[in-house]
GUZA-338064 format. One record per residue (C-alpha): residue number from 1; x, y, z. Coordinates in steps of 0.5 Angstrom, whole numbers, plus 500, padded with zeros to 3 digits. Each point is the difference from the previous one (the first is absolute). Layout:
BEGIN
> n_c1_c2_c3
> NUM_X_Y_Z
...
end
This chain:
BEGIN
> n_c1_c2_c3
> 1_459_481_456
> 2_506_500_504
> 3_505_502_495
> 4_495_506_499
> 5_500_502_507
> 6_507_500_501
> 7_501_505_494
> 8_495_504_503
> 9_503_500_506
> 10_507_501_497
> 11_498_506_496
> 12_496_503_506
> 13_507_500_504
> 14_504_503_494
> 15_495_506_500
> 16_500_501_507
> 17_507_500_500
> 18_500_507_496
> 19_497_503_506
> 20_505_504_505
> 21_498_496_506
> 22_499_505_506
> 23_506_505_500
> 24_496_505_505
> 25_501_495_505
> 26_507_497_499
> 27_503_500_507
> 28_494_501_504
> 29_499_492_502
> 30_504_497_506
> 31_502_493_501
> 32_504_500_494
> 33_504_494_502
> 34_493_496_498
> 35_502_501_492
> 36_507_497_501
> 37_500_493_498
> 38_505_496_505
> 39_501_494_496
> 40_506_498_495
> 41_496_496_495
> 42_494_504_498
> 43_503_507_501
> 44_505_498_493
> 45_493_500_496
> 46_497_506_504
> 47_492_501_500
> 48_500_496_493
> 49_501_494_505
> 50_493_501_503
> 51_496_496_495
> 52_505_494_500
> 53_503_500_507
> 54_499_493_504
> 55_501_498_507
> 56_502_504_506
> 57_503_506_496
> 58_493_501_497
> 59_498_503_507
> 60_503_507_498
> 61_497_500_493
> 62_494_496_499
> 63_497_495_506
> 64_497_496_494
> 65_507_497_499
> 66_501_498_507
> 67_494_495_499
> 68_505_496_495
> 69_505_499_506
> 70_503_493_501
> 71_499_497_506
> 72_505_504_504
> 73_504_506_498
> 74_506_504_504
> 75_503_506_497
> 76_505_505_503
> 77_503_506_496
> 78_505_506_501
> 79_500_506_496
> 80_505_506_500
> 81_495_505_499
> 82_503_506_496
> 83_507_499_501
> 84_503_505_503
> 85_494_502_504
> 86_502_495_506
> 87_493_497_500
> 88_499_492_500
> 89_494_496_499
> 90_499_493_503
> 91_494_496_499
> 92_498_493_502
> 93_493_496_499
> 94_497_493_499
> 95_494_497_497
> 96_497_494_502
> 97_495_496_496
> 98_494_498_503
> 99_498_494_496
> 100_494_502_495
> 101_498_506_505
> 102_505_505_498
> 103_506_503_502
> 104_503_504_506
> 105_505_505_500
> 106_504_504_505
> 107_505_505_497
> 108_505_505_504
> 109_504_506_497
> 110_504_504_504
> 111_504_507_498
> 112_506_502_503
> 113_501_507_499
> 114_507_500_503
> 115_503_505_505
> 116_497_507_500
> 117_503_506_505
> 118_496_503_504
> 119_499_508_500
> 120_496_505_503
> 121_499_507_500
> 122_505_502_505
> 123_505_495_497
> 124_499_500_493
> 125_507_497_499
> 126_498_494_504
> 127_505_496_505
> 128_493_497_503
> 129_501_493_498
> 130_497_497_494
> 131_493_496_499
> 132_499_494_496
> 133_493_501_496
> 134_496_493_499
> 135_494_499_495
> 136_497_493_501
> 137_494_497_496
> 138_497_493_502
> 139_495_497_495
> 140_495_494_501
> 141_497_497_494
> 142_495_495_497
> 143_499_498_493
> 144_496_494_497
> 145_499_497_493
> 146_492_501_499
> 147_500_496_493
> 148_506_497_496
> 149_501_507_496
> 150_498_505_506
> 151_504_502_506
> 152_499_505_505
> 153_503_503_507
> 154_500_505_505
> 155_506_502_505
> 156_499_505_506
> 157_507_504_501
> 158_502_504_506
> 159_505_505_499
> 160_504_504_505
> 161_505_505_500
> 162_504_502_507
> 163_505_505_502
> 164_502_500_508
> 165_494_506_501
> 166_495_499_495
> 167_497_494_496
> 168_494_498_496
> 169_496_494_498
> 170_495_498_495
> 171_497_495_496
> 172_500_499_493
> 173_496_495_496
> 174_502_496_493
> 175_495_496_496
> 176_501_497_493
> 177_497_495_495
> 178_504_496_495
> 179_497_496_493
> 180_504_495_497
> 181_499_497_493
> 182_500_492_501
> 183_498_498_493
> 184_505_495_496
> 185_496_501_494
> 186_505_503_496
> 187_507_496_498
> 188_504_507_501
> 189_497_500_507
> 190_501_497_507
> 191_496_500_506
> 192_501_507_504
> 193_502_504_494
> 194_495_506_501
> 195_499_504_506
> 196_497_506_502
> 197_500_503_507
> 198_496_506_503
> 199_503_502_507
> 200_498_506_505
> 201_506_502_505
> 202_500_504_507
> 203_493_502_501
> 204_499_502_507
> 205_498_506_505
> 206_505_506_501
> 207_505_500_505
> 208_504_505_504
> 209_506_501_505
> 210_499_500_507
> 211_505_500_506
> 212_505_505_504
> 213_503_502_494
> 214_493_504_498
> 215_500_503_507
> 216_503_507_502
> 217_500_503_507
> 218_497_507_502
> 219_498_504_505
> 220_492_500_501
> 221_498_508_500
> 222_494_498_504
> 223_504_497_506
> 224_507_501_499
> 225_502_493_500
> 226_504_497_495
> 227_497_494_496
> 228_500_496_494
> 229_496_501_494
> 230_499_496_494
> 231_501_502_493
> 232_494_498_496
> 233_503_495_494
> 234_497_500_494
> 235_498_493_497
> 236_503_497_494
> 237_497_495_495
> 238_503_494_497
> 239_503_499_493
> 240_494_496_497
> 241_501_497_493
> 242_496_496_495
> 243_504_495_496
> 244_497_497_493
> 245_505_495_496
> 246_500_494_496
> 247_506_496_498
> 248_501_494_494
> 249_505_495_500
> 250_503_498_494
> 251_503_493_499
> 252_506_500_496
> 253_501_492_500
> 254_500_497_493
> 255_495_495_502
> 256_494_501_505
> 257_502_494_503
> 258_506_503_504
> 259_499_507_503
> 260_507_502_503
> 261_501_507_497
> 262_495_505_502
> 263_499_507_498
> 264_495_504_504
> 265_498_507_498
> 266_496_504_505
> 267_496_507_500
> 268_497_504_506
> 269_497_507_501
> 270_500_503_507
> 271_496_505_502
> 272_503_504_506
> 273_496_504_505
> 274_506_505_502
> 275_505_499_494
> 276_500_500_493
> 277_497_494_496
> 278_504_494_497
> 279_501_495_495
> 280_505_495_501
> 281_502_495_494
> 282_504_494_502
> 283_503_493_497
> 284_502_494_504
> 285_504_494_497
> 286_500_494_503
> 287_504_493_498
> 288_498_494_503
> 289_497_504_506
> 290_507_500_503
> 291_503_506_497
> 292_495_507_499
> 293_503_506_498
> 294_495_506_500
> 295_500_508_499
> 296_495_505_499
> 297_499_508_499
> 298_494_504_504
> 299_498_506_496
> 300_497_506_503
> 301_499_507_498
> 302_507_504_500
> 303_504_494_502
> 304_506_502_495
> 305_500_507_502
> 306_504_501_506
> 307_496_507_502
> 308_493_497_499
> 309_502_493_503
> 310_496_499_507
> 311_504_494_502
> 312_507_498_501
> 313_498_493_497
> 314_502_501_492
> 315_495_494_498
> 316_505_495_498
> 317_500_493_504
> 318_504_493_499
> 319_501_494_503
> 320_501_492_500
> 321_499_494_504
> 322_503_493_501
> 323_495_495_502
> 324_504_494_502
> 325_496_493_501
> 326_501_497_507
> 327_496_493_498
> 328_500_496_494
> 329_493_502_498
> 330_502_507_500
> 331_494_502_505
> 332_504_502_505
> 333_505_506_499
> 334_505_505_502
> 335_500_507_497
> 336_505_506_499
> 337_498_506_498
> 338_503_507_498
> 339_497_506_497
> 340_502_507_499
> 341_496_507_499
> 342_503_506_497
> 343_500_507_503
> 344_502_507_499
> 345_503_502_505
> 346_503_495_504
> 347_503_493_498
> 348_494_496_498
> 349_497_495_505
> 350_503_493_500
> 351_496_494_503
> 352_502_493_502
> 353_495_494_503
> 354_499_493_501
> 355_494_496_499
> 356_498_493_502
> 357_494_496_497
> 358_498_494_503
> 359_494_496_496
end
């Protein structure tokens, strides 16, 4: 029955992929930084990581994976976003297991957009100094294993964008569930070979800008007094999306007693509210869970046509991780991660990060 359910879900995902998404709404959402994965490990597999992701970085993809975090996990990542644009992304987070009661996580992401010269109607050529816009996302999440096979979680994220005279703040909610097959009945299978995930991201109320930047001074015709008037700013929706995906671990060792070599195949369908839908397929090879190589491709309608493509990202992602044990039993690890995301224009995006896992 489980295999039949998987088949139905995968066929449904491929059928949905034939839809064009929501082209009429492209560019109408705000808080687009909520769509950017700031973590170097998981970004090397793209949305395909959604069903198999474990630990702290699951806070971006699927909160169900957070429930599998070790006792303590710390992570830091830096991304040179769209090389040539001057945008830097930093992320920090920690996950803490509460014993059998679940896992708590806190994540912080900041975007430094660089210095932008100030211009006005009177001085369109600048000369008034510069501003440094800042985007910040702060998330607090909780996840729990409900059974040996099912885990789920919820995260509340506060997003903020600001320049010196205008700002906006809002709340977005993420939720996700993962199912893990733990049967060892087949000689070719080992625990955790099959995983399935469903997640929902960026659900929240509309937000709008406020501050001195959306006001103007004019003379009130009723009393000839100069007053400040407020522009009515339109609210914007969040880039809500739903992910449905599955992954399977192929064990490449000659015998079932050893599981040093693993190849994971993953497939994910993303239904976007304000952009085109995507199908992401990826592979990850792991050797003794120390060296991991990964790559994926995210397909959407028009991705190969520069005139039809609606995103600077061109679909290809790749990366690797090196997990170095810090104890004899390999329970404590120090990991280094790298990822690359291709783009056109700009020179792609490079991410590098470190993680500390303590069991």
